N, C-alpha and C positions, 0 to 999 in steps of 0.2 A: 504494500500500500504506500502511496506517496504522502498520505496525510498522517504519518506516524507521529508527527510533532504534536498532534492534538491529544495524544495519549497522556502525556504529562504536561503540567502547567509550569513552564519555565519563565513565563513573563512576570514581571513585577507589577505591572499595571493591568487592571481589568480591561482597559481600552485596547491594549496591545493584544491580549488574549482574544478579545472579541474580534479584532481585525483579522487575526489568524484564522478564526472559525469562518468568517465571511470569505476570506481569500480561498480557503480550502473548498468551501461549498461552491464557489464560483468556478474553480478549476474542475471539480467533479461534474458540474452541470455542463460546462462547455465541452468536456470530453464526451459526455453522453450525447450531446446534440451533434457533435462532429462525427460521431461513429456512423459508418454506413449501415443502413437498415438491410436486414436480410429479407429476401423475397419469400413470402409465405405462399405455399401452393397447394 
Protein backbone atom coordinates (compact mmCIF):
# COMPACT_ATOMS: atom_id res chain seq x y z
CA UNK A 1 0.00 0.00 0.00
CA UNK A 2 1.21 3.48 -0.72
CA UNK A 3 -0.72 5.03 2.16
CA UNK A 4 1.25 3.33 4.91
CA UNK A 5 2.08 6.67 6.45
CA UNK A 6 -1.50 6.85 7.71
CA UNK A 7 -0.96 3.82 9.96
CA UNK A 8 0.89 5.84 12.58
CA UNK A 9 0.57 9.48 13.43
CA UNK A 10 3.99 11.09 13.03
CA UNK A 11 2.66 14.61 12.62
CA UNK A 12 2.77 17.07 15.51
CA UNK A 13 -0.16 19.16 14.38
CA UNK A 14 -3.62 17.88 13.63
CA UNK A 15 -3.76 20.04 10.52
CA UNK A 16 -0.73 18.23 9.09
CA UNK A 17 -2.28 14.84 9.85
CA UNK A 18 -5.55 15.93 8.28
CA UNK A 19 -3.72 17.14 5.18
CA UNK A 20 -2.02 13.74 4.85
CA UNK A 21 -5.41 11.99 5.01
CA UNK A 22 -6.84 14.27 2.32
CA UNK A 23 -3.75 13.81 0.14
CA UNK A 24 -3.90 10.01 0.43
CA UNK A 25 -7.61 9.90 -0.35
CA UNK A 26 -7.06 12.14 -3.37
CA UNK A 27 -4.32 9.85 -4.65
CA UNK A 28 -6.48 6.73 -4.16
CA UNK A 29 -9.46 8.31 -5.93
CA UNK A 30 -7.41 9.53 -8.90
CA UNK A 31 -5.83 6.09 -9.30
CA UNK A 32 -9.27 4.48 -9.31
CA UNK A 33 -10.61 6.97 -11.85
CA UNK A 34 -7.59 6.60 -14.12
CA UNK A 35 -7.69 2.80 -14.12
CA UNK A 36 -9.06 1.37 -17.37
CA UNK A 37 -12.40 -0.35 -16.97
CA UNK A 38 -12.65 -3.98 -17.95
CA UNK A 39 -15.33 -4.89 -20.47
CA UNK A 40 -18.16 -6.90 -18.98
CA UNK A 41 -19.60 -9.44 -21.29
